N, C-alpha and C positions, 0 to 999 in steps of 0.2 A: 791256198785255194786248190781244190782237187783238179787233176788233169782230166780232160775228156779222153776216154779210152777208145781210140780209133786207130786202126792200122794205117800208118803213113808210109809213103814210098821212100822218103828221104828225111833225114834229121838235120835241122838247121838251127843256127844260133845267130841272132841279130843283137848286137850291142847297142845300147842307147835306144831301146825299142818302145819306150813308153809314150813317145809323142813325136810329132813332126815327120821327118823323112823315115826314121827308124820304124815308127808305127805303120806307115804306109807300106814299107817293105815287108814287115812281118805279116800284115794282112794279105798282101799279094801272094806271098809264099804259102800261107795257110790255105788260100783258096785253091791251090793246085795240089792239095792232098799231101802236104808236107807237115811233119810235126815241127813246130817252131818254138824254140826257147827264146823268151823275151828277157833280155838283160836290162836291169835298171840299177841305179845307184841309190837314189834317195826318194824319188817320187813314186811311192808304192801305189797310191790311189790311182794314178794315171795308168800305171802298168797293169793293175788289176782290171781297170776299165777296158783297156785294149784287149786283154785276154778274153774278157767276157764278150766283147764284140766279136772276136774271132770265133769263139765257141757258138755264139748265137747264130752265126752264119754257116755252121756245119764244119768248122775247122777244128784243129786240135793243137794244143801247146801247153807250155808250162812257164813259170816265172823263175828267174835266177837273179837274185840280188847280189851284186858284187861290184867293187870299184876296179875298173880296168887299169888304174894306176898301180895296183898291187899285183906283183907277180904271184905271190902265194894265193891270193883270192882268185885270180884268173886260172891258175893251175887247178885249184880245187873245183872250180866251176866246170872246166873241161872234163876232169876226172868224174864228176857227178853225171855229166851227160853220157859218157862212155859206160859208166856203171849201170845207168838206167836203160840206155838204148843200144849199147854195144858199138856205137860208131858216131861220127859226126861227118856229114856229107857236104854241108854248106856253111860257110862262115861269112857273115857280113859285118865288117868292122865299121860301124857307124858312129859310135860314141865320140862326141867332140864338144868342145866349148870354145867360146870367144872371150877375150878380155882386151878390148881395143883401146889403144892409146898411142900417141906418138913415141917413137923410140927414145927420144931424149927425156921423156917423162915416165918411161916404163920401168917399174921396179923389177928386180930379179924374180920376185915371187910371181908376178904376172907372166913373165917369160916362161918360168919353169912349169907353172901349173898348166899352161896351154900345151907345151911340148910333152909333158908327162901324160896328159889325157889323149891328145890327138895322135901322137907318134909312138911314144913308149907303150901306150895302151895297145896299139897294134901288135907290137912285139910280144907283150905279155900274154895276150889271148891267142895269137896265131901259132906261137912256137909249139905248144903241146898239141894243138889241133892238127898241125901238119904232120907231126909224128904219128898220129892216129890214121891220117889219110894215106900216108906213104905205102904201108903194106897192103892196103886195100885197093891201091891203084885207081883211086877216084877222089876228086874233090873239086869244089868250086869256092874260091875265095874272092870276095869283092870288097874293095876298100873305098870308102866314101871320102873323096878328096874335095877340091873346090877350085873354081877358076882363080881364086886368090892365090892358090899354090902354083898356078900356071903363069900368071902375069905379075903377081905381086900387087899389094894394095896398100896405099898410104894409111897409116894408123893401125895396120895389122901385121907388123913385122913378125910377131910371134906366131900368129895364126898362119900367115903365108909360109913361114919357114916350116911349120909342122905339116902343112898340107903338101908342100913341095917335097919334103922328106918322105911322105907317104907315097908319092908318085915314084920316087926313086926306089923305095923299098919294094913296091909292086913290081917294077920291071926286073929288079935283081932276083927276087924270089921266084918270079915266073920262069926265069932261065934255069934256076936250080932244080925245079921239080916238074918241068913240062913233060919229061919222059915217063913220069908216073901217072899221066892222065889227070893231073891236077892243074887247073887253070887259075891264074891270079890276074885280076884286072881291077882297074880303078874307074869310078864314076866321078866326074867333076861337075857338080851342080853350080849354076850361077846364082842369081837371086831367086829364091824359092819362098813361097808363102808359108813361112813358119815363124816361130818366135825369134829366130835368129835375125830377122830383119826389123825387129822392134826398134823404134827410135831412129830409123833411117829416113832420109828425105825421099819417100817413095815416088812421088810424082816426078821429081827431078831425075831420079835414077831410071825410071821407065823411058825417059827421053833418050837415054844412051843405049837402050836395048833394041836391036833391029826388029824383034818380034813385037815390041811395044807393050809388053806385059811381063809380069813375074811368072815363073813356072810353078807347078803344083807338086806336092810330095808324091802324088800318084804317078806323075810323069817320070820322076826319078825311079820310082819302084818298078815301072814297066821295063826300064833299061836293065835294072838289076835282075829282074825275073828272066829276061832273055839270056843274060850272061850265066845264069844258073842252069839253063836248058841244055839238052843234048845237042841242039843245033849250034851252040856256041863252043863246042869242043875244040875247035881249031883257033879260037880267039884267046890269046893270053899275052900278058905284058902290055896291054893297051889301056889308054885313057879315053873314056867316052865323055865328051862335054855335053851337058844339058843346060844350055845357057841362053837360048833364044837368039843365038847368032852374035853374042857380045864378044866372042873370041873366035 
């Protein structure tokens, strides 16, 4: 699909951007005159539909199909962005999966698949992106974690471990590169209206949320958009919960 040729003030990459929270983040960034690369792994139709929606509303962007679990594929994707645009200003590590089951019933494959996508994927995509940001002395990195990574959740030992690890990585990397004007923060959504809540007892869960409802992808995107702004330049190493008061 051809890119819309529009001058953008910043270059952004959002992983897992074909649907849900990633889609909302990509759309929010595009509305603020940023060129947004939408990463997807397998769902090309939804990724194309998201890009078409962005372009129809006056935004600009492009598609990047690669698996964040692959270091080689991730490196090639970042190199492609730099070759085409000369830089990467914003990275949103959103790609993530669930494979819920009790620990005693969890196969090693389920553990590894979730850790590879949710945590190692962060490393694979971020390493080369940071190398590009360092000499330019600017960057915004936002990692999408979860309340499950803050409190733990029964039946989600693999998912909770991956999201808790992402919080630790956020705080450590923020300390490493703060002097180069590169911020690294995490957003920790609670229950958000996406396919990730399919098959959950929705009405029962709502009773445990002080706000009495699930959040929307757009509410998560609003927090990410702020963390990408100049106004958030002194905020780094932080975790912002978007959970309706559940934590």
